[in-house]
Kinemage of the C-alpha trace (Angstrom):
@kinemage 1
@onewidth
@group {chain A} dominant
@subgroup {mainchain}
@vectorlist {calphas} color= white
{ca unk a 1} P -4.974 22.442 16.883
{ca unk a 2} L -3.653 18.968 16.078
{ca unk a 3} L -5.795 16.437 14.243
{ca unk a 4} L -7.240 13.618 16.331
{ca unk a 5} L -6.497 10.516 14.275
{ca unk a 6} L -7.115 6.814 14.880
{ca unk a 7} L -4.914 4.309 13.093
{ca unk a 8} L -6.260 0.792 12.662
{ca unk a 9} L -3.469 -1.501 11.480
{ca unk a 10} L 0.151 -0.853 12.423
{ca unk a 11} L 2.020 -3.253 10.167
{ca unk a 12} L 4.914 -2.227 7.946
{ca unk a 13} L 2.875 0.352 6.043
{ca unk a 14} L 0.586 1.403 8.866
{ca unk a 15} L 3.537 1.707 11.197
{ca unk a 16} L 5.286 4.071 8.803
{ca unk a 17} L 2.134 6.164 8.358
{ca unk a 18} L 1.653 6.266 12.127
{ca unk a 19} L 5.254 7.264 12.716
{ca unk a 20} L 4.948 10.186 10.322
{ca unk a 21} L 1.617 11.320 11.783
{ca unk a 22} L 2.994 11.225 15.322
{ca unk a 23} L 6.122 13.102 14.301
{ca unk a 24} L 4.107 15.851 12.594
{ca unk a 25} L 2.047 16.730 15.664
{ca unk a 26} L -1.159 14.747 15.209
{ca unk a 27} L -2.826 13.190 18.246
{ca unk a 28} L -2.619 9.550 17.223
{ca unk a 29} L -4.515 6.652 18.813
{ca unk a 30} L -3.556 3.194 17.583
{ca unk a 31} L -5.163 -0.217 17.532
{ca unk a 32} L -3.566 -3.383 16.186
{ca unk a 33} L -3.868 -6.994 17.407
{ca unk a 34} L -0.084 -7.028 17.869
{ca unk a 35} L 0.934 -5.287 21.128
{ca unk a 36} L 4.496 -4.916 19.863
{ca unk a 37} L 3.375 -2.944 16.809
{ca unk a 38} L 1.238 -0.683 18.968
{ca unk a 39} L 4.063 -0.189 21.447
{ca unk a 40} L 6.433 0.871 18.682
{ca unk a 41} L 4.113 3.804 17.948
{ca unk a 42} L 3.404 4.530 21.610
{ca unk a 43} L 7.158 4.976 22.006
{ca unk a 44} L 6.880 7.712 19.359
{ca unk a 45} L 4.088 9.570 21.147
{ca unk a 46} L 0.920 7.740 20.128
{ca unk a 47} L -1.782 6.456 22.477
{ca unk a 48} L -2.799 2.794 22.632
{ca unk a 49} L -6.411 1.649 22.307
{ca unk a 50} L -7.846 -1.686 23.384
{ca unk a 51} L -10.113 -1.891 20.320
{ca unk a 52} L -10.877 -0.168 17.030
{ca unk a 53} L -14.037 1.213 18.651
{ca unk a 54} L -12.012 2.809 21.440
{ca unk a 55} L -9.560 4.317 18.973
{ca unk a 56} L -12.386 5.752 16.864
{ca unk a 57} L -14.168 7.207 19.901
{ca unk a 58} L -11.095 9.343 20.615
{ca unk a 59} L -10.744 10.604 17.039
{ca unk a 60} L -12.259 12.674 14.242
{ca unk a 61} L -10.449 10.751 11.505
{ca unk a 62} L -9.916 6.998 11.253
{ca unk a 63} L -7.154 5.677 8.989
{ca unk a 64} L -7.312 2.020 7.974
{ca unk a 65} L -4.136 0.253 6.846
{ca unk a 66} L -5.238 -3.332 6.352
{ca unk a 67} L -4.830 -6.133 3.844
{ca unk a 68} L -8.154 -7.422 2.517
{ca unk a 69} L -11.821 -6.411 2.234
{ca unk a 70} L -12.925 -8.948 4.853
{ca unk a 71} L -10.393 -7.564 7.329
{ca unk a 72} L -11.511 -3.998 6.615
{ca unk a 73} L -15.165 -4.963 7.111
{ca unk a 74} L -14.395 -6.678 10.412
{ca unk a 75} L -12.314 -3.740 11.614
{ca unk a 76} L -15.093 -1.269 10.845
{ca unk a 77} L -18.332 -3.187 11.429
{ca unk a 78} L -17.290 -5.922 13.865
{ca unk a 79} L -18.551 -6.015 17.439
{ca unk a 80} L -15.704 -3.790 18.673
{ca unk a 81} L -15.056 -2.140 15.315
{ca unk a 82} L -14.794 1.480 14.309
{ca unk a 83} L -18.552 1.935 13.814
{ca unk a 84} L -19.221 0.878 17.406
{ca unk a 85} L -17.243 3.822 18.775
{ca unk a 86} L -17.190 6.511 16.105
{ca unk a 87} L -19.359 9.609 16.352
{ca unk a 88} L -21.655 10.521 13.434
{ca unk a 89} L -19.696 12.389 10.782
{ca unk a 90} L -16.393 10.686 11.555
{ca unk a 91} L -14.284 10.438 8.408
{ca unk a 92} L -12.896 6.982 7.607
{ca unk a 93} L -9.847 7.080 5.330
{ca unk a 94} L -9.100 3.652 3.953
{ca unk a 95} L -5.452 3.502 2.870
{ca unk a 96} L -5.655 -0.250 2.291
{ca unk a 97} L -5.426 -1.622 -1.249
{ca unk a 98} L -8.669 -3.510 -1.829
{ca unk a 99} L -11.251 -4.172 -4.534
{ca unk a 100} L -13.171 -1.111 -5.821
{ca unk a 101} L -16.528 -2.918 -5.649
{ca unk a 102} L -15.904 -3.971 -2.050
{ca unk a 103} L -14.987 -0.366 -1.285
{ca unk a 104} L -18.314 0.889 -2.650
{ca unk a 105} L -20.185 -1.601 -0.459
{ca unk a 106} L -18.180 -0.643 2.621
{ca unk a 107} L -18.749 3.062 2.004
{ca unk a 108} L -22.500 2.526 1.569
{ca unk a 109} L -22.693 0.578 4.825
{ca unk a 110} L -20.697 3.314 6.572
{ca unk a 111} L -23.026 6.004 5.227
{ca unk a 112} L -25.982 4.084 6.689
{ca unk a 113} L -24.322 4.641 10.079
{ca unk a 114} L -23.661 8.341 9.356
{ca unk a 115} L -19.948 7.772 8.781
{ca unk a 116} L -18.038 9.280 5.861
{ca unk a 117} L -15.646 7.295 3.660
{ca unk a 118} L -12.656 8.129 1.459
{ca unk a 119} L -10.610 5.435 -0.240
{ca unk a 120} L -7.034 6.671 -0.476
{ca unk a 121} L -4.636 3.859 -1.400
{ca unk a 122} L -1.003 4.776 -1.804
{ca unk a 123} L 2.128 4.386 -3.850
{ca unk a 124} L 5.646 4.888 -2.556
{ca unk a 125} L 5.763 2.382 0.285
{ca unk a 126} L 6.992 2.792 3.835
{ca unk a 127} L 10.152 4.771 2.902
{ca unk a 128} L 8.081 7.541 1.285
{ca unk a 129} L 5.549 7.562 4.133
{ca unk a 130} L 8.283 8.242 6.651
{ca unk a 131} L 9.334 11.414 4.835
{ca unk a 132} L 5.843 12.579 3.845
{ca unk a 133} L 6.221 11.901 0.134
{ca unk a 134} L 3.559 9.300 -0.622
{ca unk a 135} L 1.488 9.458 -3.782
{ca unk a 136} L -2.196 9.129 -2.893
{ca unk a 137} L -5.158 8.558 -5.210
{ca unk a 138} L -8.446 9.411 -3.506
{ca unk a 139} L -12.047 8.429 -4.122
{ca unk a 140} L -15.045 10.007 -2.409
{ca unk a 141} L -17.257 13.070 -2.190
{ca unk a 142} L -15.448 16.349 -2.898
{ca unk a 143} L -15.786 17.693 0.656
{ca unk a 144} L -14.740 14.405 2.229
{ca unk a 145} L -11.635 14.204 0.041
{ca unk a 146} L -10.792 17.815 0.900
{ca unk a 147} L -11.294 17.154 4.621
{ca unk a 148} L -9.114 14.042 4.466
{ca unk a 149} L -6.255 16.161 3.135
{ca unk a 150} L -5.971 17.865 6.533
{ca unk a 151} L -4.431 14.605 7.752
{ca unk a 152} L -3.024 13.115 4.573
{ca unk a 153} L -0.950 16.199 3.734
{ca unk a 154} L 1.434 15.048 6.471
{ca unk a 155} L 2.235 11.809 4.661
{ca unk a 156} L 1.783 12.726 0.977
{ca unk a 157} L 3.366 15.093 -1.513
{ca unk a 158} L 0.993 14.099 -4.339
{ca unk a 159} L -2.730 13.850 -3.556
{ca unk a 160} L -5.235 13.544 -6.395
{ca unk a 161} L -9.024 13.269 -6.241
{ca unk a 162} L -9.838 10.623 -8.858
{ca unk a 163} L -13.630 10.587 -8.560
{ca unk a 164} L -16.342 8.993 -6.379
{ca unk a 165} L -15.805 6.239 -3.839
{ca unk a 166} L -13.898 3.364 -5.437
{ca unk a 167} L -12.046 5.538 -7.951
{ca unk a 168} L -8.980 5.647 -5.723
{ca unk a 169} L -8.866 1.868 -5.527
{ca unk a 170} L -9.302 1.550 -9.301
{ca unk a 171} L -6.390 3.929 -9.836
{ca unk a 172} L -4.290 1.909 -7.396
{ca unk a 173} L -4.917 -1.254 -9.420
{ca unk a 174} L -3.665 0.568 -12.515
{ca unk a 175} L -0.642 1.702 -10.510
{ca unk a 176} L 0.048 -1.889 -9.475
{ca unk a 177} L -0.149 -3.148 -13.050
{ca unk a 178} L 2.520 -0.626 -14.006
{ca unk a 179} L 4.632 -1.411 -10.932
{ca unk a 180} L 4.345 -5.185 -11.276
{ca unk a 181} L 5.386 -5.091 -14.911
{ca unk a 182} L 8.106 -2.560 -14.106
{ca unk a 183} L 9.645 -4.652 -11.336
{ca unk a 184} L 9.648 -7.711 -13.555
{ca unk a 185} L 11.111 -5.873 -16.563
{ca unk a 186} L 13.942 -4.425 -14.483
{ca unk a 187} L 14.703 -7.807 -12.890
{ca unk a 188} L 14.802 -9.473 -16.305
{ca unk a 189} L 17.029 -6.741 -17.742
{ca unk a 190} L 19.334 -6.981 -14.718
{ca unk a 191} L 19.861 -10.690 -15.246
{ca unk a 192} L 20.566 -10.141 -18.941
{ca unk a 193} L 23.183 -7.533 -18.068
{ca unk a 194} L 24.807 -9.830 -15.508
{ca unk a 195} L 24.860 -12.792 -17.889
{ca unk a 196} L 26.280 -10.624 -20.687
{ca unk a 197} L 29.099 -9.325 -18.493
{ca unk a 198} L 27.964 -5.693 -18.362
{ca unk a 199} L 28.391 -3.811 -15.069
{ca unk a 200} L 24.686 -3.691 -14.227
{ca unk a 201} L 25.316 -1.367 -11.294
{ca unk a 202} L 26.181 1.369 -13.812
{ca unk a 203} L 23.023 0.985 -15.891
{ca unk a 204} L 20.715 3.237 -13.807
{ca unk a 205} L 23.126 6.151 -14.203
{ca unk a 206} L 23.724 5.359 -17.874
{ca unk a 207} L 19.982 5.420 -18.627
{ca unk a 208} L 19.062 8.294 -16.300
{ca unk a 209} L 16.859 10.817 -18.063
{ca unk a 210} L 16.246 8.547 -21.051
{ca unk a 211} L 12.991 6.925 -22.029
{ca unk a 212} L 13.837 3.713 -20.158
{ca unk a 213} L 14.416 5.588 -16.887
{ca unk a 214} L 12.017 5.124 -13.987
{ca unk a 215} L 11.897 5.226 -10.208
{ca unk a 216} L 11.861 1.415 -10.201
{ca unk a 217} L 14.973 1.266 -12.374
{ca unk a 218} L 16.852 3.723 -10.155
{ca unk a 219} L 15.879 2.073 -6.864
{ca unk a 220} L 15.685 -1.600 -7.767
{ca unk a 221} L 18.370 -2.407 -10.322
{ca unk a 222} L 21.106 -1.657 -7.745
{ca unk a 223} L 19.201 -3.820 -5.254
{ca unk a 224} L 18.820 -6.648 -7.780
{ca unk a 225} L 22.562 -6.521 -8.495
{ca unk a 226} L 23.489 -6.484 -4.816
{ca unk a 227} L 20.866 -9.113 -3.864
{ca unk a 228} L 19.532 -6.572 -1.379
{ca unk a 229} L 16.333 -8.301 -0.341
{ca unk a 230} L 15.478 -6.149 2.677
{ca unk a 231} L 11.706 -5.999 3.059
{ca unk a 232} L 9.888 -2.817 2.065
{ca unk a 233} L 6.971 -4.672 0.450
{ca unk a 234} L 5.762 -8.214 -0.201
{ca unk a 235} L 5.476 -10.336 -3.321
{ca unk a 236} L 2.208 -11.865 -2.082
{ca unk a 237} L 0.711 -8.383 -1.696
{ca unk a 238} L 1.474 -7.797 -5.362
{ca unk a 239} L -0.322 -11.057 -6.124
{ca unk a 240} L -3.377 -9.694 -4.318
{ca unk a 241} L -3.279 -6.459 -6.302
{ca unk a 242} L -2.686 -8.151 -9.667
{ca unk a 243} L -5.568 -10.519 -8.899
{ca unk a 244} L -7.690 -7.421 -8.315
{ca unk a 245} L -6.576 -5.914 -11.611
{ca unk a 246} L -7.453 -9.134 -13.432
{ca unk a 247} L -10.864 -9.229 -11.750
{ca unk a 248} L -11.486 -5.674 -12.919
{ca unk a 249} L -10.302 -6.574 -16.431
{ca unk a 250} L -12.803 -9.422 -16.567
{ca unk a 251} L -15.609 -7.054 -15.572
{ca unk a 252} L -14.564 -4.523 -18.212
{ca unk a 253} L -13.616 -7.140 -20.840
{ca unk a 254} L -10.117 -5.646 -21.071
{ca unk a 255} L -7.329 -7.766 -22.567
{ca unk a 256} L -4.280 -7.783 -20.251
{ca unk a 257} L -1.882 -10.528 -21.441
{ca unk a 258} L 1.261 -8.980 -19.926
{ca unk a 259} L -0.434 -8.564 -16.547
{ca unk a 260} L -1.506 -12.218 -16.677
{ca unk a 261} L 2.099 -13.368 -17.201
{ca unk a 262} L 3.341 -11.043 -14.467
{ca unk a 263} L 0.719 -12.345 -12.030
{ca unk a 264} L 1.648 -15.964 -12.779
{ca unk a 265} L 5.321 -15.316 -12.020
{ca unk a 266} L 4.405 -13.665 -8.725
{ca unk a 267} L 2.150 -16.630 -7.893
{ca unk a 268} L 4.955 -19.069 -8.699
{ca unk a 269} L 7.350 -17.263 -6.368
{ca unk a 270} L 4.693 -17.187 -3.641
{ca unk a 271} L 4.132 -20.939 -4.073
{ca unk a 272} L 7.897 -21.411 -3.767
{ca unk a 273} L 7.831 -19.780 -0.327
{ca unk a 274} L 8.931 -16.268 -1.310
{ca unk a 275} L 5.572 -14.534 -0.862
{ca unk a 276} L 6.737 -12.683 2.231
{ca unk a 277} L 9.850 -11.365 0.506
{ca unk a 278} L 10.352 -7.969 -1.083
{ca unk a 279} L 9.963 -7.403 -4.833
{ca unk a 280} L 13.766 -7.503 -4.969
{ca unk a 281} L 13.451 -11.290 -4.621
{ca unk a 282} L 11.982 -11.409 -8.141
{ca unk a 283} L 15.588 -12.045 -9.145
{ca unk a 284} L 15.119 -15.588 -7.865
{ca unk a 285} L 12.874 -16.293 -10.868
{ca unk a 286} L 15.861 -15.736 -13.157
{ca unk a 287} L 18.435 -17.753 -11.247
{ca unk a 288} L 19.196 -20.975 -13.115
{ca unk a 289} L 20.962 -24.106 -11.821
{ca unk a 290} L 24.398 -22.495 -12.096
{ca unk a 291} L 23.409 -19.306 -10.253
{ca unk a 292} L 23.445 -18.627 -6.531
{ca unk a 293} L 20.303 -19.534 -4.652
{ca unk a 294} L 18.174 -17.451 -2.327
{ca unk a 295} L 19.417 -17.007 1.207
């Protein structure tokens, strides 16, 4: 029997998750304020809902793919939110990337309404979601995390239970620190190679298997060289996540000087109007007066 899944939020990431779930035989009901985003999934076999409450009423699992704690709270506890339509015992799987403390509060409020909660943020982006190869880090009760896997196995090849509610979001912040620094390091190294006259397009192959190798190097150095700025993520979303990591560092009194510099560069690019661009546009930070400008 197919899983009955509601998807709340059908943006770039949610749309990819929804596409994969529809293609793998789940009964998917979608709500998003944008009719076009909903229609794109309806065309792939999903059902449209007029509200989050309506989507939840038709489902046993509710996946959230949203952008901030306030949006998640409104989507779940608003007048026509998930809680207004969900049956007791419904499992909410929050695949958003939000603050761990906010997640704990949301989960507690859900429990008061007899709803279960798993935070399962992701790494891998839309391309990995479409082929079922996301990396997911889950927080929640053991049974809830196990039950969530019935749905999440369709979109993930790596699914790890990190601990109680909020542990998934904490792990995602650590992931984003590593990614943010990695993107910036590869962009900086790419510009050095270009300025020094080395064929930067050959570097990923030259370093493959060595200690400097990484998924970011293999995917993004060729994109940096080619100025391939197609959107698979957003610089301003990285700002949000690095802000979250810095907030956590303040609570834990953890020194994070490299993360601070990385966050400032991302904020500068966002202030310059590049917040909606992919991480590939980090190259713009290294383009001096004699280099080509962003197009």
